[in-house]
N, CA, C and O atoms as a DFTB+ gen file, in Angstrom:
744 C
 N C O
     1  1     -47.169     -25.735      23.402
     2  2     -45.943     -25.283      22.818
     3  2     -45.473     -26.269      21.762
     4  3     -45.608     -27.483      21.917
     5  1     -44.917     -25.722      20.678
     6  2     -44.367     -26.561      19.625
     7  2     -43.004     -27.085      20.054
     8  3     -42.398     -26.579      20.999
     9  1     -42.533     -28.104      19.346
    10  2     -41.230     -28.683      19.642
    11  2     -40.127     -27.658      19.402
    12  3     -39.203     -27.544      20.208
    13  1     -40.214     -26.900      18.283
    14  2     -39.174     -25.915      17.982
    15  2     -39.140     -24.806      19.032
    16  3     -38.073     -24.276      19.343
    17  1     -40.309     -24.453      19.579
    18  2     -40.337     -23.441      20.638
    19  2     -39.678     -23.978      21.900
    20  3     -38.964     -23.248      22.588
    21  1     -39.916     -25.255      22.208
    22  2     -39.268     -25.876      23.367
    23  2     -37.749     -25.880      23.199
    24  3     -37.000     -25.583      24.130
    25  1     -37.322     -26.220      21.998
    26  2     -35.880     -26.240      21.719
    27  2     -35.307     -24.831      21.842
    28  3     -34.226     -24.649      22.402
    29  1     -36.026     -23.829      21.323
    30  2     -35.569     -22.443      21.426
    31  2     -35.438     -22.002      22.880
    32  3     -34.462     -21.347      23.245
    33  1     -36.413     -22.355      23.708
    34  2     -36.367     -21.996      25.133
    35  2     -35.184     -22.691      25.800
    36  3     -34.461     -22.085      26.591
    37  1     -34.996     -23.970      25.474
    38  2     -33.865     -24.715      26.029
    39  2     -32.544     -24.084      25.583
    40  3     -31.620     -23.933      26.382
    41  1     -32.464     -23.716      24.291
    42  2     -31.255     -23.093      23.759
    43  2     -30.973     -21.789      24.499
    44  3     -29.832     -21.522      24.876
    45  1     -32.008     -20.976      24.708
    46  2     -31.835     -19.698      25.392
    47  2     -31.372     -19.920      26.830
    48  3     -30.485     -19.216      27.314
    49  1     -31.962     -20.882      27.503
    50  2     -31.560     -21.175      28.884
    51  2     -30.105     -21.639      28.956
    52  3     -29.348     -21.198      29.821
    53  1     -29.725     -22.520      28.051
    54  2     -28.333     -22.985      28.022
    55  2     -27.389     -21.825      27.703
    56  3     -26.318     -21.701      28.296
    57  1     -27.804     -20.981      26.761
    58  2     -26.989     -19.829      26.384
    59  2     -26.801     -18.905      27.586
    60  3     -25.696     -18.418      27.827
    61  1     -27.861     -18.664      28.331
    62  2     -27.775     -17.804      29.510
    63  2     -26.850     -18.401      30.571
    64  3     -26.270     -17.676      31.380
    65  1     -26.721     -19.713      30.560
    66  2     -25.830     -20.378      31.513
    67  2     -24.399     -20.448      30.981
    68  3     -23.512     -20.992      31.637
    69  1     -24.184     -19.897      29.790
    70  2     -22.831     -19.840      29.237
    71  2     -22.478     -20.971      28.304
    72  3     -21.319     -21.088      27.905
    73  1     -23.425     -21.807      27.942
    74  2     -23.146     -22.914      27.023
    75  2     -23.586     -22.516      25.616
    76  3     -24.719     -22.085      25.397
    77  1     -22.662     -22.671      24.673
    78  2     -22.908     -22.190      23.312
    79  2     -23.202     -23.295      22.302
    80  3     -23.590     -22.997      21.173
    81  1     -23.029     -24.551      22.673
    82  2     -23.124     -25.639      21.696
    83  2     -24.466     -25.665      20.974
    84  3     -24.509     -25.761      19.747
    85  1     -25.541     -25.581      21.711
    86  2     -26.869     -25.671      21.101
    87  2     -27.136     -24.463      20.202
    88  3     -27.724     -24.593      19.128
    89  1     -26.700     -23.302      20.652
    90  2     -26.866     -22.096      19.838
    91  2     -26.135     -22.262      18.508
    92  3     -26.679     -21.951      17.449
    93  1     -24.908     -22.750      18.572
    94  2     -24.148     -22.943      17.341
    95  2     -24.824     -23.958      16.432
    96  3     -24.917     -23.740      15.224
    97  1     -25.287     -25.044      16.984
    98  2     -25.945     -26.057      16.150
    99  2     -27.204     -25.507      15.496
   100  3     -27.473     -25.803      14.332
   101  1     -27.972     -24.718      16.222
   102  2     -29.269     -24.236      15.719
   103  2     -29.143     -22.991      14.846
   104  3     -29.820     -22.888      13.824
   105  1     -28.297     -22.057      15.227
   106  2     -28.303     -20.757      14.546
   107  2     -27.104     -20.499      13.633
   108  3     -27.202     -19.714      12.689
   109  1     -25.988     -21.144      13.904
   110  2     -24.769     -20.823      13.158
   111  2     -24.933     -20.934      11.642
   112  3     -24.518     -20.014      10.938
   113  1     -25.515     -22.008      11.100
   114  2     -25.642     -22.088       9.630
   115  2     -26.420     -20.909       9.036
   116  3     -26.013     -20.347       8.019
   117  1     -27.526     -20.540       9.664
   118  2     -28.333     -19.427       9.140
   119  2     -27.596     -18.098       9.298
   120  3     -27.653     -17.246       8.411
   121  1     -26.903     -17.920      10.425
   122  2     -26.140     -16.680      10.644
   123  2     -25.002     -16.561       9.633
   124  3     -24.753     -15.485       9.088
   125  1     -24.323     -17.666       9.390
   126  2     -23.218     -17.653       8.434
   127  2     -23.717     -17.367       7.023
   128  3     -23.104     -16.586       6.295
   129  1     -24.815     -17.987       6.634
   130  2     -25.394     -17.733       5.316
   131  2     -25.753     -16.255       5.169
   132  3     -25.477     -15.644       4.137
   133  1     -26.362     -15.692       6.192
   134  2     -26.714     -14.269       6.182
   135  2     -25.455     -13.411       6.034
   136  3     -25.429     -12.471       5.240
   137  1     -24.422     -13.738       6.796
   138  2     -23.182     -12.957       6.757
   139  2     -22.507     -13.053       5.394
   140  3     -22.009     -12.054       4.875
   141  1     -22.489     -14.244       4.817
   142  2     -21.866     -14.422       3.498
   143  2     -22.632     -13.629       2.446
   144  3     -22.029     -12.968       1.600
   145  1     -23.945     -13.694       2.499
   146  2     -24.751     -12.930       1.528
   147  2     -24.536     -11.432       1.703
   148  3     -24.459     -10.694       0.720
   149  1     -24.442     -10.988       2.929
   150  2     -24.303      -9.558       3.197
   151  2     -22.886      -9.064       2.892
   152  3     -22.706      -7.959       2.382
   153  1     -21.890      -9.885       3.205
   154  2     -20.493      -9.478       3.018
   155  2     -20.025      -9.685       1.590
   156  3     -19.107      -9.003       1.136
   157  1     -20.642     -10.612       0.879
   158  2     -20.189     -10.943      -0.466
   159  2     -19.612     -12.344      -0.464
   160  3     -19.005     -12.780       0.514
   161  1     -19.809     -13.038      -1.565
   162  2     -19.433     -14.446      -1.663
   163  2     -17.940     -14.690      -1.410
   164  3     -17.573     -15.713      -0.831
   165  1     -17.074     -13.754      -1.840
   166  2     -15.641     -13.969      -1.682
   167  2     -15.143     -13.601      -0.292
   168  3     -13.935     -13.613      -0.053
   169  1     -16.029     -13.280       0.613
   170  2     -15.649     -12.860       1.964
   171  2     -15.981     -13.926       3.001
   172  3     -16.518     -13.603       4.061
   173  1     -15.675     -15.178       2.720
   174  2     -16.017     -16.278       3.620
   175  2     -15.424     -16.142       5.010
   176  3     -16.130     -16.292       6.007
   177  1     -14.117     -15.856       5.082
   178  2     -13.473     -15.715       6.389
   179  2     -14.008     -14.502       7.132
   180  3     -14.195     -14.538       8.348
   181  1     -14.250     -13.442       6.398
   182  2     -14.826     -12.236       6.994
   183  2     -16.186     -12.552       7.595
   184  3     -16.492     -12.120       8.706
   185  1     -16.994     -13.298       6.874
   186  2     -18.329     -13.660       7.358
   187  2     -18.233     -14.514       8.622
   188  3     -18.969     -14.286       9.582
   189  1     -17.332     -15.491       8.625
   190  2     -17.169     -16.337       9.812
   191  2     -16.737     -15.515      11.017
   192  3     -17.253     -15.699      12.120
   193  1     -15.791     -14.611      10.805
   194  2     -15.335     -13.750      11.905
   195  2     -16.471     -12.894      12.446
   196  3     -16.608     -12.727      13.658
   197  1     -17.277     -12.357      11.552
   198  2     -18.397     -11.511      11.978
   199  2     -19.409     -12.305      12.800
   200  3     -19.926     -11.807      13.799
   201  1     -19.690     -13.534      12.384
   202  2     -20.625     -14.380      13.138
   203  2     -20.041     -14.688      14.515
   204  3     -20.737     -14.579      15.525
   205  1     -18.784     -15.067      14.557
   206  2     -18.162     -15.382      15.845
   207  2     -18.140     -14.164      16.765
   208  3     -18.402     -14.287      17.962
   209  1     -17.830     -12.999      16.220
   210  2     -17.833     -11.775      17.032
   211  2     -19.231     -11.461      17.547
   212  3     -19.394     -11.050      18.695
   213  1     -20.230     -11.651      16.708
   214  2     -21.612     -11.378      17.128
   215  2     -22.028     -12.321      18.255
   216  3     -22.648     -11.894      19.229
   217  1     -21.685     -13.600      18.121
   218  2     -22.023     -14.572      19.172
   219  2     -21.286     -14.222      20.465
   220  3     -21.861     -14.292      21.551
   221  1     -20.025     -13.851      20.345
   222  2     -19.257     -13.480      21.538
   223  2     -19.867     -12.252      22.222
   224  3     -20.006     -12.221      23.445
   225  1     -20.230     -11.241      21.426
   226  2     -20.857     -10.038      21.998
   227  2     -22.198     -10.369      22.650
   228  3     -22.540      -9.807      23.690
   229  1     -22.948     -11.268      22.047
   230  2     -24.220     -11.691      22.649
   231  2     -23.958     -12.457      23.942
   232  3     -24.670     -12.285      24.931
   233  1     -22.939     -13.295      23.923
   234  2     -22.599     -14.073      25.108
   235  2     -22.261     -13.149      26.286
   236  3     -22.642     -13.425      27.424
   237  1     -21.538     -12.044      26.006
   238  2     -21.204     -11.091      27.071
   239  2     -22.462     -10.438      27.653
   240  3     -22.468     -10.002      28.805
   241  1     -23.524     -10.376      26.845
   242  2     -24.772      -9.727      27.288
   243  2     -25.890     -10.748      27.564
   244  3     -27.060     -10.375      27.643
   245  1     -25.543     -11.998      27.707
   246  2     -26.539     -13.069      27.766
   247  2     -27.629     -12.889      28.820
   248  3     -28.755     -13.315      28.564
   249  1     -27.380     -12.293      29.982
   250  2     -28.488     -12.150      30.942
   251  2     -29.595     -11.209      30.449
   252  3     -30.713     -11.242      30.965
   253  1     -29.286     -10.376      29.457
   254  2     -30.257      -9.382      28.991
   255  2     -31.330      -9.960      28.071
   256  3     -32.393      -9.359      27.916
   257  1     -31.072     -11.110      27.463
   258  2     -32.000     -11.652      26.474
   259  2     -33.152     -12.389      27.157
   260  3     -32.950     -13.343      27.909
   261  1     -34.360     -11.917      26.870
   262  2     -35.558     -12.514      27.473
   263  2     -36.238     -13.511      26.541
   264  3     -37.040     -14.339      26.972
   265  1     -35.898     -13.413      25.239
   266  2     -36.524     -14.329      24.282
   267  2     -35.518     -14.697      23.202
   268  3     -34.513     -14.017      22.997
   269  1     -35.820     -15.787      22.524
   270  2     -34.976     -16.213      21.410
   271  2     -35.013     -15.166      20.303
   272  3     -34.006     -14.927      19.637
   273  1     -36.174     -14.540      20.105
   274  2     -36.303     -13.515      19.066
   275  2     -35.366     -12.337      19.338
   276  3     -34.733     -11.820      18.418
   277  1     -35.279     -11.916      20.594
   278  2     -34.384     -10.795      20.902
   279  2     -32.928     -11.203      20.694
   280  3     -32.121     -10.391      20.240
   281  1     -32.582     -12.444      21.017
   282  2     -31.232     -12.947      20.778
   283  2     -30.933     -12.989      19.284
   284  3     -29.884     -12.517      18.846
   285  1     -31.853     -13.553      18.500
   286  2     -31.650     -13.628      17.046
   287  2     -31.531     -12.234      16.444
   288  3     -30.657     -11.984      15.615
   289  1     -32.403     -11.336      16.857
   290  2     -32.350      -9.962      16.336
   291  2     -31.000      -9.334      16.636
   292  3     -30.386      -8.702      15.776
   293  1     -30.546      -9.518      17.873
   294  2     -29.244      -8.972      18.258
   295  2     -28.142      -9.541      17.371
   296  3     -27.287      -8.799      16.888
   297  1     -28.157     -10.849      17.155
   298  2     -27.114     -11.487      16.348
   299  2     -27.122     -10.980      14.909
   300  3     -26.072     -10.626      14.373
   301  1     -28.290     -10.942      14.284
   302  2     -28.369     -10.491      12.887
   303  2     -27.960      -9.021      12.756
   304  3     -27.232      -8.658      11.831
   305  1     -28.418      -8.194      13.663
   306  2     -28.063      -6.767      13.598
   307  2     -26.569      -6.579      13.859
   308  3     -25.927      -5.752      13.211
   309  1     -26.015      -7.336      14.798
   310  2     -24.578      -7.246      15.083
   311  2     -23.747      -7.635      13.868
   312  3     -22.756      -6.979      13.546
   313  1     -24.156      -8.706      13.197
   314  2     -23.434      -9.152      11.996
   315  2     -23.488      -8.070      10.925
   316  3     -22.466      -7.724      10.332
   317  1     -24.667      -7.545      10.682
   318  2     -24.824      -6.502       9.661
   319  2     -23.965      -5.283      10.003
   320  3     -23.256      -4.764       9.140
   321  1     -24.023      -4.832      11.239
   322  2     -23.260      -3.648      11.642
   323  2     -21.756      -3.865      11.523
   324  3     -21.026      -2.964      11.110
   325  1     -21.297      -5.044      11.881
   326  2     -19.868      -5.319      11.796
   327  2     -19.401      -5.356      10.340
   328  3     -18.328      -4.845      10.018
   329  1     -20.198      -5.952       9.471
   330  2     -19.828      -6.002       8.053
   331  2     -19.815      -4.597       7.463
   332  3     -18.898      -4.249       6.719
   333  1     -20.810      -3.795       7.782
   334  2     -20.845      -2.406       7.300
   335  2     -19.613      -1.652       7.802
   336  3     -18.982      -0.914       7.045
   337  1     -19.280      -1.836       9.058
   338  2     -18.114      -1.170       9.636
   339  2     -16.823      -1.604       8.946
   340  3     -15.966      -0.771       8.649
   341  1     -16.685      -2.901       8.691
   342  2     -15.485      -3.397       8.014
   343  2     -15.386      -2.871       6.585
   344  3     -14.297      -2.529       6.125
   345  1     -16.519      -2.806       5.880
   346  2     -16.507      -2.247       4.521
   347  2     -16.112      -0.771       4.556
   348  3     -15.354      -0.304       3.706
   349  1     -16.624      -0.052       5.532
   350  2     -16.299       1.367       5.669
   351  2     -14.797       1.546       5.934
   352  3     -14.157       2.424       5.355
   353  1     -14.249       0.708       6.811
   354  2     -12.812       0.776       7.107
   355  2     -11.988       0.423       5.871
   356  3     -10.955       1.041       5.614
   357  1     -12.443      -0.567       5.107
   358  2     -11.720      -0.965       3.893
   359  2     -11.700       0.172       2.881
   360  3     -10.673       0.428       2.252
   361  1     -12.832       0.853       2.722
   362  2     -12.880       1.987       1.791
   363  2     -11.980       3.113       2.267
   364  3     -11.305       3.750       1.459
   365  1     -11.963       3.367       3.570
   366  2     -11.092       4.410       4.115
   367  2      -9.628       4.047       3.882
   368  3      -8.818       4.913       3.552
   369  1      -9.289       2.772       4.051
   370  2      -7.916       2.320       3.803
   371  2      -7.545       2.489       2.335
   372  3      -6.433       2.909       2.017
   373  1      -8.476       2.161       1.443
   374  2      -8.223       2.326       0.009
   375  2      -7.977       3.789      -0.329
   376  3      -7.062       4.111      -1.087
   377  1      -8.800       4.680       0.239
   378  2      -8.605       6.114      -0.013
   379  2      -7.251       6.573       0.522
   380  3      -6.549       7.343      -0.133
   381  1      -6.889       6.103       1.706
   382  2      -5.612       6.476       2.305
   383  2      -4.452       5.987       1.438
   384  3      -3.519       6.744       1.168
   385  1      -4.504       4.728       1.003
   386  2      -3.433       4.184       0.167
   387  2      -3.338       4.921      -1.162
   388  3      -2.240       5.179      -1.654
   389  1      -4.475       5.256      -1.736
   390  2      -4.486       6.000      -2.987
   391  2      -3.831       7.368      -2.801
   392  3      -3.027       7.795      -3.630
   393  1      -4.176       8.047      -1.718
   394  2      -3.585       9.359      -1.433
   395  2      -2.089       9.228      -1.181
   396  3      -1.301      10.069      -1.615
   397  1      -1.702       8.164      -0.473
   398  2      -0.294       7.931      -0.188
   399  2       0.490       7.707      -1.480
   400  3       1.591       8.235      -1.638
   401  1      -0.074       6.926      -2.404
   402  2       0.584       6.689      -3.689
   403  2       0.752       7.990      -4.460
   404  3       1.800       8.227      -5.061
   405  1      -0.281       8.838      -4.446
   406  2      -0.188      10.129      -5.121
   407  2       0.887      10.995      -4.485
   408  3       1.649      11.657      -5.190
   409  1       0.956      10.995      -3.154
   410  2       1.964      11.789      -2.450
   411  2       3.372      11.308      -2.777
   412  3       4.267      12.118      -3.017
   413  1       3.570       9.983      -2.786
   414  2       4.882       9.424      -3.093
   415  2       5.270       9.764      -4.527
   416  3       6.412      10.138      -4.791
   417  1       4.319       9.634      -5.460
   418  2       4.595       9.979      -6.851
   419  2       4.995      11.445      -6.964
   420  3       5.954      11.777      -7.662
   421  1       4.264      12.326      -6.278
   422  2       4.564      13.753      -6.319
   423  2       5.942      14.030      -5.723
   424  3       6.719      14.800      -6.288
   425  1       6.249      13.404      -4.583
   426  2       7.550      13.615      -3.953
   427  2       8.673      13.134      -4.863
   428  3       9.690      13.812      -5.013
   429  1       8.489      11.961      -5.472
   430  2       9.511      11.448      -6.384
   431  2       9.676      12.365      -7.582
   432  3      10.794      12.581      -8.050
   433  1       8.586      12.900      -8.077
   434  2       8.637      13.823      -9.202
   435  2       9.415      15.078      -8.831
   436  3      10.245      15.550      -9.608
   437  1       9.150      15.615      -7.650
   438  2       9.860      16.814      -7.187
   439  2      11.337      16.509      -7.004
   440  3      12.190      17.307      -7.392
   441  1      11.647      15.349      -6.409
   442  2      13.047      14.972      -6.204
   443  2      13.745      14.803      -7.545
   444  3      14.879      15.253      -7.713
   445  1      13.076      14.155      -8.509
   446  2      13.667      13.993      -9.837
   447  2      13.951      15.345     -10.474
   448  3      15.019      15.549     -11.051
   449  1      13.009      16.262     -10.373
   450  2      13.208      17.593     -10.949
   451  2      14.357      18.318     -10.258
   452  3      15.180      18.950     -10.921
   453  1      14.418      18.232      -8.934
   454  2      15.495      18.887      -8.193
   455  2      16.848      18.282      -8.557
   456  3      17.834      19.002      -8.711
   457  1      16.891      16.963      -8.692
   458  2      18.130      16.280      -9.050
   459  2      18.579      16.693     -10.446
   460  3      19.753      16.987     -10.667
   461  1      17.645      16.712     -11.378
   462  2      17.982      17.117     -12.740
   463  2      18.470      18.561     -12.777
   464  3      19.419      18.888     -13.490
   465  1      17.820      19.411     -12.013
   466  2      18.213      20.816     -11.966
   467  2      19.612      20.963     -11.377
   468  3      20.425      21.728     -11.895
   469  1      19.892      20.242     -10.309
   470  2      21.209      20.281      -9.680
   471  2      22.281      19.817     -10.660
   472  3      23.337      20.439     -10.772
   473  1      22.012      18.738     -11.358
   474  2      22.953      18.214     -12.343
   475  2      23.126      19.195     -13.506
   476  3      24.242      19.426     -13.973
   477  1      22.026      19.761     -13.961
   478  2      22.076      20.723     -15.064
   479  2      22.977      21.909     -14.707
   480  3      23.849      22.289     -15.489
   481  1      22.761      22.488     -13.527
   482  2      23.560      23.656     -13.129
   483  2      25.020      23.294     -12.897
   484  3      25.907      24.103     -13.169
   485  1      25.279      22.097     -12.403
   486  2      26.664      21.667     -12.208
   487  2      27.373      21.547     -13.555
   488  3      28.520      21.973     -13.691
   489  1      26.702      20.973     -14.543
   490  2      27.302      20.847     -15.881
   491  2      27.470      22.223     -16.513
   492  3      28.492      22.501     -17.140
   493  1      26.465      23.088     -16.348
   494  2      26.544      24.441     -16.928
   495  2      27.688      25.254     -16.321
   496  3      28.202      26.172     -16.960
   497  1      28.085      24.926     -15.100
   498  2      29.145      25.695     -14.437
   499  2      30.551      25.240     -14.840
   500  3      31.538      25.869     -14.460
   501  1      30.644      24.156     -15.603
   502  2      31.957      23.693     -16.059
   503  2      32.570      24.723     -17.010
   504  3      31.845      25.440     -17.700
   505  1      33.901      24.796     -17.045
   506  2      34.540      25.645     -18.063
   507  2      34.098      25.186     -19.459
   508  3      33.740      24.024     -19.654
   509  1      34.125      26.094     -20.406
   510  2      33.567      25.863     -21.744
   511  2      34.054      24.552     -22.379
   512  3      33.237      23.746     -22.824
   513  1      35.356      24.334     -22.425
   514  2      35.908      23.156     -23.100
   515  2      35.488      21.855     -22.379
   516  3      35.111      20.880     -23.029
   517  1      35.555      21.849     -21.044
   518  2      35.165      20.672     -20.266
   519  2      33.674      20.373     -20.454
   520  3      33.275      19.219     -20.609
   521  1      32.862      21.431     -20.437
   522  2      31.419      21.251     -20.621
   523  2      31.128      20.671     -21.999
   524  3      30.314      19.758     -22.132
   525  1      31.788      21.196     -23.019
   526  2      31.560      20.739     -24.388
   527  2      31.908      19.250     -24.524
   528  3      31.134      18.483     -25.097
   529  1      33.049      18.851     -24.010
   530  2      33.462      17.447     -24.109
   531  2      32.560      16.562     -23.245
   532  3      32.202      15.457     -23.652
   533  1      32.197      17.042     -22.060
   534  2      31.294      16.277     -21.192
   535  2      29.959      16.033     -21.896
   536  3      29.462      14.907     -21.903
   537  1      29.379      17.072     -22.485
   538  2      28.083      16.937     -23.164
   539  2      28.175      16.005     -24.365
   540  3      27.290      15.176     -24.577
   541  1      29.250      16.134     -25.159
   542  2      29.412      15.248     -26.311
   543  2      29.562      13.790     -25.870
   544  3      29.038      12.882     -26.516
   545  1      30.274      13.576     -24.776
   546  2      30.515      12.213     -24.310
   547  2      29.298      11.622     -23.596
   548  3      28.841      10.533     -23.942
   549  1      28.778      12.337     -22.607
   550  2      27.738      11.749     -21.754
   551  2      26.320      12.008     -22.243
   552  3      25.443      11.164     -22.057
   553  1      26.085      13.130     -22.850
   554  2      24.720      13.439     -23.278
   555  2      24.465      12.924     -24.691
   556  3      23.438      12.299     -24.957
   557  1      25.408      13.191     -25.595
   558  2      25.221      12.726     -26.971
   559  2      25.752      11.312     -27.182
   560  3      25.432      10.677     -28.187
   561  1      26.557      10.814     -26.251
   562  2      27.029       9.438     -26.304
   563  2      28.127       9.174     -27.323
   564  3      28.300       8.036     -27.759
   565  1      28.867      10.198     -27.706
   566  2      29.944      10.004     -28.684
   567  2      31.157       9.344     -28.036
   568  3      31.399       9.495     -26.839
   569  1      31.913       8.612     -28.849
   570  2      33.148       7.984     -28.387
   571  2      34.256       9.032     -28.369
   572  3      34.158      10.081     -29.006
   573  1      35.304       8.718     -27.627
   574  2      36.435       9.652     -27.511
   575  2      37.023       9.963     -28.888
   576  3      37.359      11.112     -29.171
   577  1      37.148       8.960     -29.733
   578  2      37.719       9.182     -31.072
   579  2      36.829      10.110     -31.903
   580  3      37.334      10.957     -32.640
   581  1      35.505       9.955     -31.787
   582  2      34.580      10.816     -32.533
   583  2      34.633      12.259     -32.026
   584  3      34.558      13.203     -32.812
   585  1      34.762      12.418     -30.719
   586  2      34.859      13.771     -30.141
   587  2      36.147      14.435     -30.617
   588  3      36.149      15.616     -30.963
   589  1      37.249      13.670     -30.636
   590  2      38.545      14.210     -31.076
   591  2      38.456      14.690     -32.521
   592  3      38.965      15.763     -32.846
   593  1      37.824      13.918     -33.380
   594  2      37.673      14.304     -34.784
   595  2      36.803      15.551     -34.895
   596  3      37.140      16.490     -35.616
   597  1      35.666      15.554     -34.167
   598  2      34.719      16.675     -34.256
   599  2      35.341      17.982     -33.761
   600  3      35.081      19.043     -34.328
   601  1      36.160      17.913     -32.708
   602  2      36.750      19.131     -32.137
   603  2      38.153      19.411     -32.682
   604  3      38.761      20.434     -32.368
   605  1      38.651      18.489     -33.500
   606  2      39.966      18.636     -34.108
   607  2      41.061      18.747     -33.040
   608  3      41.908      19.639     -33.070
   609  1      41.002      17.784     -32.081
   610  2      42.021      17.693     -31.028
   611  2      42.422      16.229     -30.906
   612  3      41.788      15.354     -31.495
   613  1      43.474      15.968     -30.140
   614  2      43.923      14.581     -29.981
   615  2      43.011      13.835     -29.005
   616  3      42.307      14.436     -28.194
   617  1      43.049      12.521     -29.110
   618  2      42.244      11.693     -28.200
   619  2      42.712      11.858     -26.760
   620  3      41.893      11.842     -25.840
   621  1      44.011      12.014     -26.552
   622  2      44.515      12.186     -25.182
   623  2      44.015      13.503     -24.584
   624  3      43.776      13.576     -23.378
   625  1      43.855      14.542     -25.408
   626  2      43.303      15.813     -24.925
   627  2      41.853      15.618     -24.495
   628  3      41.425      16.142     -23.467
   629  1      41.106      14.862     -25.291
   630  2      39.702      14.589     -24.949
   631  2      39.633      13.815     -23.631
   632  3      38.822      14.145     -22.766
   633  1      40.478      12.787     -23.467
   634  2      40.484      11.994     -22.237
   635  2      40.814      12.853     -21.021
   636  3      40.144      12.766     -19.992
   637  1      41.853      13.688     -21.144
   638  2      42.260      14.534     -20.011
   639  2      41.176      15.554     -19.670
   640  3      40.884      15.791     -18.498
   641  1      40.587      16.151     -20.695
   642  2      39.547      17.161     -20.466
   643  2      38.302      16.520     -19.860
   644  3      37.661      17.097     -18.981
   645  1      37.973      15.344     -20.329
   646  2      36.819      14.618     -19.780
   647  2      37.074      14.265     -18.313
   648  3      36.180      14.407     -17.478
   649  1      38.281      13.809     -17.997
   650  2      38.632      13.474     -16.612
   651  2      38.579      14.719     -15.730
   652  3      38.134      14.653     -14.584
   653  1      39.034      15.852     -16.265
   654  2      38.986      17.102     -15.502
   655  2      37.530      17.506     -15.232
   656  3      37.203      17.948     -14.131
   657  1      36.666      17.357     -16.226
   658  2      35.244      17.687     -16.061
   659  2      34.619      16.806     -14.976
   660  3      33.845      17.287     -14.149
   661  1      34.958      15.523     -14.987
   662  2      34.424      14.614     -13.969
   663  2      34.933      14.971     -12.574
   664  3      34.187      14.882     -11.598
   665  1      36.199      15.373     -12.478
   666  2      36.742      15.793     -11.177
   667  2      36.001      17.014     -10.641
   668  3      35.688      17.085      -9.452
   669  1      35.722      17.975     -11.523
   670  2      34.995      19.183     -11.106
   671  2      33.588      18.813     -10.638
   672  3      33.129      19.295      -9.602
   673  1      32.907      17.960     -11.397
   674  2      31.549      17.547     -11.019
   675  2      31.552      16.745      -9.714
   676  3      30.632      16.865      -8.905
   677  1      32.583      15.934      -9.519
   678  2      32.679      15.150      -8.285
   679  2      32.752      16.079      -7.072
   680  3      32.201      15.770      -6.015
   681  1      33.427      17.204      -7.225
   682  2      33.530      18.177      -6.128
   683  2      32.223      18.941      -5.918
   684  3      31.873      19.263      -4.782
   685  1      31.499      19.233      -6.999
   686  2      30.293      20.067      -6.916
   687  2      29.040      19.298      -6.519
   688  3      28.155      19.843      -5.861
   689  1      28.966      18.040      -6.916
   690  2      27.741      17.262      -6.694
   691  2      27.850      16.408      -5.434
   692  3      28.944      15.993      -5.050
   693  1      26.715      16.151      -4.796
   694  2      26.726      15.184      -3.688
   695  2      27.224      13.834      -4.208
   696  3      26.948      13.457      -5.346
   697  1      27.946      13.127      -3.377
   698  2      28.585      11.875      -3.779
   699  2      27.590      10.894      -4.403
   700  3      27.879      10.285      -5.434
   701  1      26.399      10.739      -3.769
   702  2      25.410       9.778      -4.257
   703  2      24.915      10.148      -5.657
   704  3      24.734       9.281      -6.512
   705  1      24.701      11.434      -5.876
   706  2      24.213      11.886      -7.178
   707  2      25.274      11.675      -8.250
   708  3      24.965      11.241      -9.360
   709  1      26.514      11.982      -7.919
   710  2      27.591      11.797      -8.875
   711  2      27.718      10.322      -9.249
   712  3      27.809       9.982     -10.428
   713  1      27.725       9.448      -8.243
   714  2      27.848       8.013      -8.515
   715  2      26.658       7.492      -9.307
   716  3      26.818       6.697     -10.234
   717  1      25.469       7.943      -8.939
   718  2      24.257       7.519      -9.640
   719  2      24.320       7.935     -11.111
   720  3      24.051       7.124     -11.997
   721  1      24.668       9.176     -11.367
   722  2      24.751       9.667     -12.742
   723  2      25.809       8.892     -13.514
   724  3      25.578       8.470     -14.647
   725  1      26.956       8.711     -12.902
   726  2      28.052       8.042     -13.575
   727  2      27.684       6.592     -13.900
   728  3      28.046       6.085     -14.961
   729  1      26.969       5.926     -12.993
   730  2      26.553       4.540     -13.242
   731  2      25.512       4.473     -14.352
   732  3      25.516       3.531     -15.145
   733  1      24.629       5.451     -14.419
   734  2      23.602       5.467     -15.463
   735  2      24.207       5.605     -16.852
   736  3      23.712       5.016     -17.813
   737  1      25.249       6.363     -16.954
   738  2      25.826       6.671     -18.260
   739  2      26.807       5.616     -18.749
   740  3      27.304       5.705     -19.872
   741  1      27.087       4.630     -17.928
   742  2      28.035       3.588     -18.355
   743  2      27.369       2.566     -19.210
   744  3      28.016       1.619     -19.657
């Protein structure tokens, strides 16, 4: 028997007795290198976790191993399978997050459209004069003095009519929507 074969037999016997030190000294560097190459260079922690999990799973099954080759095969296959499984889970998570982002975007789009529609109909339901002054003030952004000149009325009439339009909208719109709209236009 060669020296390395003697060491392998000793390592297997110690491993079967529940001692991991020799196994780690002999196999850990090669297992870690394999895991890093298989998982990708930027996956160092992932590779270490996979090696540790493989050793732990082998340790739970230690009475079953009859040779060092069967132990090594088990470890390498376990590492490969775990990395493949983790990559598969990561891709599934990415797909889920992507779908979730699309759903949130769609929901926000629908809510925005519904909000705009609600606001549009509330403004359209204002009496003619209130609607006209509201649109000139809030939509076109004209000042009270400019609206008064354009409509040939006094500034106090514009202020009162604008206040009346806001009171009507406050009653028709949900409180949050009214406050949100009013804050946006300031």
